[in-house]
PDB file of N, CA, C and O in Angstrom:
ATOM      1  N   UNK A   1      -8.025  21.225 -62.395  1.00  0.00           N
ATOM      2  CA  UNK A   1      -8.634  21.259 -63.872  1.00  0.00           C
ATOM      3  C   UNK A   1      -8.065  20.624 -64.678  1.00  0.00           C
ATOM      4  O   UNK A   1      -6.947  21.026 -65.000  1.00  0.00           O
ATOM      5  N   UNK A   2      -8.620  19.351 -65.340  1.00  0.00           N
ATOM      6  CA  UNK A   2      -8.703  18.903 -66.450  1.00  0.00           C
ATOM      7  C   UNK A   2      -9.548  19.675 -67.009  1.00  0.00           C
ATOM      8  O   UNK A   2     -10.633  20.067 -66.578  1.00  0.00           O
ATOM      9  N   UNK A   3      -8.722  20.022 -68.572  1.00  0.00           N
ATOM     10  CA  UNK A   3      -9.317  20.061 -69.677  1.00  0.00           C
ATOM     11  C   UNK A   3      -9.720  18.979 -70.754  1.00  0.00           C
ATOM     12  O   UNK A   3     -10.113  19.320 -71.870  1.00  0.00           O
ATOM     13  N   UNK A   4      -9.624  17.865 -70.430  1.00  0.00           N
ATOM     14  CA  UNK A   4      -9.853  16.833 -70.800  1.00  0.00           C
ATOM     15  C   UNK A   4      -9.311  16.622 -72.163  1.00  0.00           C
ATOM     16  O   UNK A   4     -10.055  16.347 -73.104  1.00  0.00           O
ATOM     17  N   UNK A   5      -8.463  16.703 -72.245  1.00  0.00           N
ATOM     18  CA  UNK A   5      -6.705  16.676 -73.877  1.00  0.00           C
ATOM     19  C   UNK A   5      -5.350  15.873 -73.080  1.00  0.00           C
ATOM     20  O   UNK A   5      -4.148  15.688 -73.269  1.00  0.00           O
ATOM     21  N   UNK A   6      -6.401  15.548 -72.087  1.00  0.00           N
ATOM     22  CA  UNK A   6      -5.286  14.455 -72.254  1.00  0.00           C
ATOM     23  C   UNK A   6      -4.364  13.223 -73.084  1.00  0.00           C
ATOM     24  O   UNK A   6      -4.797  12.071 -73.068  1.00  0.00           O
ATOM     25  N   UNK A   7      -3.761  13.375 -73.420  1.00  0.00           N
ATOM     26  CA  UNK A   7      -3.527  11.427 -74.330  1.00  0.00           C
ATOM     27  C   UNK A   7      -3.413  10.819 -73.394  1.00  0.00           C
ATOM     28  O   UNK A   7      -3.338  11.180 -72.219  1.00  0.00           O
ATOM     29  N   UNK A   8      -3.381   9.371 -74.065  1.00  0.00           N
ATOM     30  CA  UNK A   8      -3.720   7.983 -73.599  1.00  0.00           C
ATOM     31  C   UNK A   8      -2.869   7.378 -74.456  1.00  0.00           C
ATOM     32  O   UNK A   8      -3.036   7.070 -75.636  1.00  0.00           O
ATOM     33  N   UNK A   9      -1.384   7.156 -73.313  1.00  0.00           N
ATOM     34  CA  UNK A   9      -0.355   6.370 -73.800  1.00  0.00           C
ATOM     35  C   UNK A   9      -1.014   5.319 -73.188  1.00  0.00           C
ATOM     36  O   UNK A   9      -1.726   5.330 -72.183  1.00  0.00           O
ATOM     37  N   UNK A  10      -0.478   3.821 -74.390  1.00  0.00           N
ATOM     38  CA  UNK A  10       0.112   2.598 -73.910  1.00  0.00           C
ATOM     39  C   UNK A  10       1.341   2.303 -73.253  1.00  0.00           C
ATOM     40  O   UNK A  10       2.504   2.552 -73.569  1.00  0.00           O
ATOM     41  N   UNK A  11       0.722   1.579 -72.038  1.00  0.00           N
ATOM     42  CA  UNK A  11       1.648   1.008 -70.822  1.00  0.00           C
ATOM     43  C   UNK A  11       3.137   0.184 -71.671  1.00  0.00           C
ATOM     44  O   UNK A  11       4.247  -0.124 -71.239  1.00  0.00           O
ATOM     45  N   UNK A  12       2.455   0.039 -73.102  1.00  0.00           N
ATOM     46  CA  UNK A  12       3.746  -0.747 -73.872  1.00  0.00           C
ATOM     47  C   UNK A  12       4.984   0.221 -74.722  1.00  0.00           C
ATOM     48  O   UNK A  12       6.152   0.027 -75.059  1.00  0.00           O
ATOM     49  N   UNK A  13       3.993   1.349 -74.842  1.00  0.00           N
ATOM     50  CA  UNK A  13       5.000   2.533 -75.583  1.00  0.00           C
ATOM     51  C   UNK A  13       5.911   3.034 -74.698  1.00  0.00           C
ATOM     52  O   UNK A  13       7.019   3.118 -75.229  1.00  0.00           O
ATOM     53  N   UNK A  14       5.887   3.509 -73.227  1.00  0.00           N
ATOM     54  CA  UNK A  14       6.045   3.824 -72.417  1.00  0.00           C
ATOM     55  C   UNK A  14       7.045   2.657 -72.253  1.00  0.00           C
ATOM     56  O   UNK A  14       8.239   2.762 -72.534  1.00  0.00           O
ATOM     57  N   UNK A  15       6.593   1.791 -71.884  1.00  0.00           N
ATOM     58  CA  UNK A  15       7.886   0.303 -71.571  1.00  0.00           C
ATOM     59  C   UNK A  15       8.960   0.123 -72.483  1.00  0.00           C
ATOM     60  O   UNK A  15      10.140  -0.070 -72.190  1.00  0.00           O
ATOM     61  N   UNK A  16       8.297   0.229 -73.962  1.00  0.00           N
ATOM     62  CA  UNK A  16       8.796   0.301 -75.063  1.00  0.00           C
ATOM     63  C   UNK A  16      10.514   0.890 -75.129  1.00  0.00           C
ATOM     64  O   UNK A  16      11.607   0.348 -75.297  1.00  0.00           O
ATOM     65  N   UNK A  17       9.977   2.442 -74.871  1.00  0.00           N
ATOM     66  CA  UNK A  17      10.281   3.809 -74.773  1.00  0.00           C
ATOM     67  C   UNK A  17      12.225   3.691 -73.113  1.00  0.00           C
ATOM     68  O   UNK A  17      13.264   4.348 -73.070  1.00  0.00           O
ATOM     69  N   UNK A  18      11.909   3.020 -72.575  1.00  0.00           N
ATOM     70  CA  UNK A  18      12.697   2.650 -71.272  1.00  0.00           C
ATOM     71  C   UNK A  18      13.001   1.298 -71.763  1.00  0.00           C
ATOM     72  O   UNK A  18      13.165   0.845 -70.631  1.00  0.00           O
ATOM     73  N   UNK A  19      13.159   0.534 -72.333  1.00  0.00           N
ATOM     74  CA  UNK A  19      14.139  -0.920 -72.524  1.00  0.00           C
ATOM     75  C   UNK A  19      15.077  -0.018 -74.031  1.00  0.00           C
ATOM     76  O   UNK A  19      16.288  -0.225 -74.115  1.00  0.00           O
ATOM     77  N   UNK A  20      14.603   0.629 -74.766  1.00  0.00           N
ATOM     78  CA  UNK A  20      15.827   1.034 -75.666  1.00  0.00           C
ATOM     79  C   UNK A  20      16.178   1.823 -74.873  1.00  0.00           C
ATOM     80  O   UNK A  20      15.047   2.291 -75.008  1.00  0.00           O
ATOM     81  N   UNK A  21      16.642   2.473 -74.141  1.00  0.00           N
ATOM     82  CA  UNK A  21      17.329   3.566 -73.023  1.00  0.00           C
ATOM     83  C   UNK A  21      18.171   2.785 -71.829  1.00  0.00           C
ATOM     84  O   UNK A  21      19.193   3.109 -71.225  1.00  0.00           O
ATOM     85  N   UNK A  22      17.455   1.811 -71.756  1.00  0.00           N
ATOM     86  CA  UNK A  22      18.433   1.204 -70.753  1.00  0.00           C
ATOM     87  C   UNK A  22      19.194  -0.080 -71.302  1.00  0.00           C
ATOM     88  O   UNK A  22      20.001  -0.723 -70.629  1.00  0.00           O
ATOM     89  N   UNK A  23      18.727  -0.454 -72.989  1.00  0.00           N
ATOM     90  CA  UNK A  23      19.573  -0.895 -73.790  1.00  0.00           C
ATOM     91  C   UNK A  23      21.008  -0.380 -74.088  1.00  0.00           C
ATOM     92  O   UNK A  23      22.016  -1.037 -73.827  1.00  0.00           O
ATOM     93  N   UNK A  24      21.012   0.583 -74.533  1.00  0.00           N
ATOM     94  CA  UNK A  24      21.292   1.727 -75.145  1.00  0.00           C
ATOM     95  C   UNK A  24      22.067   2.048 -73.871  1.00  0.00           C
ATOM     96  O   UNK A  24      23.253   2.066 -74.202  1.00  0.00           O
ATOM     97  N   UNK A  25      21.940   2.333 -72.451  1.00  0.00           N
ATOM     98  CA  UNK A  25      22.849   2.642 -71.034  1.00  0.00           C
ATOM     99  C   UNK A  25      23.893   1.216 -71.226  1.00  0.00           C
ATOM    100  O   UNK A  25      25.099   1.287 -71.463  1.00  0.00           O
ATOM    101  N   UNK A  26      22.991  -0.250 -71.036  1.00  0.00           N
ATOM    102  CA  UNK A  26      23.731  -1.423 -71.137  1.00  0.00           C
ATOM    103  C   UNK A  26      24.743  -1.599 -71.867  1.00  0.00           C
ATOM    104  O   UNK A  26      25.676  -2.301 -71.480  1.00  0.00           O
ATOM    105  N   UNK A  27      24.741  -0.800 -73.432  1.00  0.00           N
ATOM    106  CA  UNK A  27      26.070  -1.046 -74.473  1.00  0.00           C
ATOM    107  C   UNK A  27      26.529  -0.261 -74.212  1.00  0.00           C
ATOM    108  O   UNK A  27      27.508  -0.159 -74.952  1.00  0.00           O
ATOM    109  N   UNK A  28      26.469   1.000 -73.123  1.00  0.00           N
ATOM    110  CA  UNK A  28      27.704   1.853 -73.042  1.00  0.00           C
ATOM    111  C   UNK A  28      28.048   1.602 -72.268  1.00  0.00           C
ATOM    112  O   UNK A  28      29.197   2.017 -72.116  1.00  0.00           O
ATOM    113  N   UNK A  29      27.578   0.893 -71.288  1.00  0.00           N
ATOM    114  CA  UNK A  29      28.280   0.393 -69.918  1.00  0.00           C
ATOM    115  C   UNK A  29      29.630  -0.776 -70.138  1.00  0.00           C
ATOM    116  O   UNK A  29      30.694  -1.001 -69.560  1.00  0.00           O
ATOM    117  N   UNK A  30      28.737  -1.454 -71.560  1.00  0.00           N
ATOM    118  CA  UNK A  30      30.140  -2.914 -71.843  1.00  0.00           C
ATOM    119  C   UNK A  30      31.029  -2.174 -72.695  1.00  0.00           C
ATOM    120  O   UNK A  30      32.042  -2.766 -73.069  1.00  0.00           O
ATOM    121  N   UNK A  31      30.831  -0.914 -73.097  1.00  0.00           N
ATOM    122  CA  UNK A  31      31.905  -0.722 -74.250  1.00  0.00           C
ATOM    123  C   UNK A  31      32.849   0.137 -73.363  1.00  0.00           C
ATOM    124  O   UNK A  31      33.997   0.387 -73.732  1.00  0.00           O
ATOM    125  N   UNK A  32      32.376   0.550 -72.269  1.00  0.00           N
ATOM    126  CA  UNK A  32      33.165   1.342 -71.941  1.00  0.00           C
ATOM    127  C   UNK A  32      34.322   0.277 -70.792  1.00  0.00           C
ATOM    128  O   UNK A  32      35.470   0.629 -70.518  1.00  0.00           O
ATOM    129  N   UNK A  33      33.590  -1.171 -70.213  1.00  0.00           N
ATOM    130  CA  UNK A  33      33.924  -2.226 -69.831  1.00  0.00           C
ATOM    131  C   UNK A  33      35.307  -2.807 -70.874  1.00  0.00           C
ATOM    132  O   UNK A  33      36.447  -3.254 -70.748  1.00  0.00           O
ATOM    133  N   UNK A  34      34.583  -2.548 -71.653  1.00  0.00           N
ATOM    134  CA  UNK A  34      35.373  -3.191 -72.547  1.00  0.00           C
ATOM    135  C   UNK A  34      36.856  -2.382 -72.942  1.00  0.00           C
ATOM    136  O   UNK A  34      37.912  -2.998 -72.797  1.00  0.00           O
ATOM    137  N   UNK A  35      36.855  -1.551 -73.239  1.00  0.00           N
ATOM    138  CA  UNK A  35      37.735  -0.493 -73.732  1.00  0.00           C
ATOM    139  C   UNK A  35      38.047   0.945 -73.505  1.00  0.00           C
ATOM    140  O   UNK A  35      38.449   1.889 -74.185  1.00  0.00           O
ATOM    141  N   UNK A  36      37.550   0.638 -71.752  1.00  0.00           N
ATOM    142  CA  UNK A  36      38.379   1.634 -71.129  1.00  0.00           C
ATOM    143  C   UNK A  36      37.465   3.811 -71.532  1.00  0.00           C
ATOM    144  O   UNK A  36      36.366   4.366 -71.517  1.00  0.00           O
ATOM    145  N   UNK A  37      38.432   4.026 -71.715  1.00  0.00           N
ATOM    146  CA  UNK A  37      38.366   5.192 -71.681  1.00  0.00           C
ATOM    147  C   UNK A  37      37.407   5.307 -73.268  1.00  0.00           C
ATOM    148  O   UNK A  37      36.203   5.551 -73.335  1.00  0.00           O
ATOM    149  N   UNK A  38      38.312   5.061 -74.404  1.00  0.00           N
ATOM    150  CA  UNK A  38      37.678   4.662 -75.813  1.00  0.00           C
ATOM    151  C   UNK A  38      36.043   4.960 -76.178  1.00  0.00           C
ATOM    152  O   UNK A  38      35.508   5.738 -76.968  1.00  0.00           O
ATOM    153  N   UNK A  39      35.524   3.978 -75.230  1.00  0.00           N
ATOM    154  CA  UNK A  39      33.959   3.757 -75.024  1.00  0.00           C
ATOM    155  C   UNK A  39      33.825   4.329 -74.212  1.00  0.00           C
ATOM    156  O   UNK A  39      33.246   3.508 -73.502  1.00  0.00           O
ATOM    157  N   UNK A  40      33.900   5.318 -73.555  1.00  0.00           N
ATOM    158  CA  UNK A  40      32.933   6.448 -72.837  1.00  0.00           C
ATOM    159  C   UNK A  40      32.856   7.524 -74.214  1.00  0.00           C
ATOM    160  O   UNK A  40      31.825   8.136 -74.492  1.00  0.00           O
ATOM    161  N   UNK A  41      34.032   7.624 -74.947  1.00  0.00           N
ATOM    162  CA  UNK A  41      34.032   9.111 -75.816  1.00  0.00           C
ATOM    163  C   UNK A  41      33.455   8.032 -77.185  1.00  0.00           C
ATOM    164  O   UNK A  41      33.727   8.507 -78.287  1.00  0.00           O
ATOM    165  N   UNK A  42      32.857   6.941 -77.213  1.00  0.00           N
ATOM    166  CA  UNK A  42      32.639   7.154 -78.691  1.00  0.00           C
ATOM    167  C   UNK A  42      31.396   7.135 -78.909  1.00  0.00           C
ATOM    168  O   UNK A  42      31.227   6.924 -80.110  1.00  0.00           O
ATOM    169  N   UNK A  43      30.648   7.221 -78.490  1.00  0.00           N
ATOM    170  CA  UNK A  43      29.100   7.765 -78.716  1.00  0.00           C
ATOM    171  C   UNK A  43      28.798   9.155 -79.097  1.00  0.00           C
ATOM    172  O   UNK A  43      27.876   9.529 -79.821  1.00  0.00           O
ATOM    173  N   UNK A  44      29.936  10.062 -78.360  1.00  0.00           N
ATOM    174  CA  UNK A  44      30.033  10.669 -79.019  1.00  0.00           C
ATOM    175  C   UNK A  44      30.865  11.431 -80.176  1.00  0.00           C
ATOM    176  O   UNK A  44      30.658  12.508 -80.737  1.00  0.00           O
ATOM    177  N   UNK A  45      31.805  10.539 -80.309  1.00  0.00           N
ATOM    178  CA  UNK A  45      32.467  10.515 -81.624  1.00  0.00           C
ATOM    179  C   UNK A  45      31.810   9.804 -83.282  1.00  0.00           C
ATOM    180  O   UNK A  45      32.352   9.999 -84.370  1.00  0.00           O
ATOM    181  N   UNK A  46      30.444   8.914 -83.031  1.00  0.00           N
ATOM    182  CA  UNK A  46      29.757   8.559 -83.258  1.00  0.00           C
ATOM    183  C   UNK A  46      28.794   9.755 -84.052  1.00  0.00           C
ATOM    184  O   UNK A  46      28.475   9.909 -85.231  1.00  0.00           O
ATOM    185  N   UNK A  47      28.521  10.465 -82.878  1.00  0.00           N
ATOM    186  CA  UNK A  47      27.517  11.289 -82.785  1.00  0.00           C
ATOM    187  C   UNK A  47      27.356  12.458 -83.780  1.00  0.00           C
ATOM    188  O   UNK A  47      26.288  12.665 -84.356  1.00  0.00           O
ATOM    189  N   UNK A  48      28.562  13.284 -83.976  1.00  0.00           N
ATOM    190  CA  UNK A  48      28.995  14.043 -84.464  1.00  0.00           C
ATOM    191  C   UNK A  48      28.594  14.074 -86.141  1.00  0.00           C
ATOM    192  O   UNK A  48      27.676  14.748 -86.608  1.00  0.00           O
ATOM    193  N   UNK A  49      29.399  13.284 -86.833  1.00  0.00           N
ATOM    194  CA  UNK A  49      28.553  13.377 -88.123  1.00  0.00           C
ATOM    195  C   UNK A  49      26.887  13.305 -88.450  1.00  0.00           C
ATOM    196  O   UNK A  49      26.302  13.806 -89.410  1.00  0.00           O
ATOM    197  N   UNK A  50      26.370  12.581 -87.424  1.00  0.00           N
ATOM    198  CA  UNK A  50      24.569  12.788 -87.780  1.00  0.00           C
ATOM    199  C   UNK A  50      24.499  14.205 -86.703  1.00  0.00           C
ATOM    200  O   UNK A  50      23.821  15.098 -87.209  1.00  0.00           O
ATOM    201  N   UNK A  51      24.682  14.317 -86.267  1.00  0.00           N
ATOM    202  CA  UNK A  51      23.897  15.824 -85.751  1.00  0.00           C
ATOM    203  C   UNK A  51      23.932  17.211 -86.918  1.00  0.00           C
ATOM    204  O   UNK A  51      23.217  18.153 -87.258  1.00  0.00           O
ATOM    205  N   UNK A  52      25.378  16.558 -87.263  1.00  0.00           N
ATOM    206  CA  UNK A  52      26.342  17.227 -88.297  1.00  0.00           C
ATOM    207  C   UNK A  52      25.030  17.393 -89.529  1.00  0.00           C
ATOM    208  O   UNK A  52      24.245  18.276 -89.184  1.00  0.00           O
ATOM    209  N   UNK A  53      24.732  16.864 -90.594  1.00  0.00           N
ATOM    210  CA  UNK A  53      23.420  16.035 -91.439  1.00  0.00           C
ATOM    211  C   UNK A  53      22.373  16.531 -91.196  1.00  0.00           C
ATOM    212  O   UNK A  53      21.664  16.998 -92.088  1.00  0.00           O
ATOM    213  N   UNK A  54      21.824  16.547 -89.091  1.00  0.00           N
ATOM    214  CA  UNK A  54      20.537  16.389 -88.890  1.00  0.00           C
ATOM    215  C   UNK A  54      20.723  18.585 -88.685  1.00  0.00           C
ATOM    216  O   UNK A  54      19.989  19.293 -87.997  1.00  0.00           O
ATOM    217  N   UNK A  55      21.564  18.912 -89.291  1.00  0.00           N
ATOM    218  CA  UNK A  55      21.392  20.760 -88.688  1.00  0.00           C
ATOM    219  C   UNK A  55      21.655  20.838 -90.180  1.00  0.00           C
ATOM    220  O   UNK A  55      21.073  21.835 -90.608  1.00  0.00           O
ATOM    221  N   UNK A  56      22.401  20.084 -91.307  1.00  0.00           N
ATOM    222  CA  UNK A  56      22.186  20.618 -92.634  1.00  0.00           C
ATOM    223  C   UNK A  56      20.919  20.807 -92.469  1.00  0.00           C
ATOM    224  O   UNK A  56      20.473  21.928 -92.221  1.00  0.00           O
ATOM    225  N   UNK A  57      20.035  19.563 -92.601  1.00  0.00           N
ATOM    226  CA  UNK A  57      18.932  19.619 -93.308  1.00  0.00           C
ATOM    227  C   UNK A  57      17.926  20.396 -92.427  1.00  0.00           C
ATOM    228  O   UNK A  57      16.788  20.473 -92.889  1.00  0.00           O
ATOM    229  N   UNK A  58      18.155  20.970 -91.261  1.00  0.00           N
ATOM    230  CA  UNK A  58      17.355  21.813 -90.654  1.00  0.00           C
ATOM    231  C   UNK A  58      17.220  23.636 -91.446  1.00  0.00           C
ATOM    232  O   UNK A  58      16.330  24.473 -91.599  1.00  0.00           O
ATOM    233  N   UNK A  59      18.429  23.527 -91.706  1.00  0.00           N
ATOM    234  CA  UNK A  59      19.432  24.950 -91.916  1.00  0.00           C
ATOM    235  C   UNK A  59      18.617  25.285 -93.701  1.00  0.00           C
ATOM    236  O   UNK A  59      18.177  26.323 -94.197  1.00  0.00           O
ATOM    237  N   UNK A  60      18.738  23.599 -94.332  1.00  0.00           N
ATOM    238  CA  UNK A  60      17.845  24.055 -95.579  1.00  0.00           C
ATOM    239  C   UNK A  60      16.510  24.195 -96.306  1.00  0.00           C
ATOM    240  O   UNK A  60      16.078  24.325 -97.452  1.00  0.00           O
ATOM    241  N   UNK A  61      16.003  24.083 -94.824  1.00  0.00           N
ATOM    242  CA  UNK A  61      14.604  24.537 -94.628  1.00  0.00           C
ATOM    243  C   UNK A  61      13.678  23.245 -95.053  1.00  0.00           C
ATOM    244  O   UNK A  61      12.450  23.319 -94.994  1.00  0.00           O
TER     245      UNK A  61
END
C-alpha cells in the first residue's frame, strides 16, 4: 500500500554518497598499509575534537 509520499532521489546523489564512502575507506586502508596500527587508530583520534565540538554545540541548544 503506497501512500504517494515516496521521495525521489537522483541516481547521481546515491552514487555520489557511495563514491565518498568508498574513497574514505580506500584512504583509511592506505593509511593502515603505510603506518600500520597508527593508521588504524588515526580516524578515531582525529574525530575526538570534532565530536566534542558537536556535543557542546548540541548542548548549548
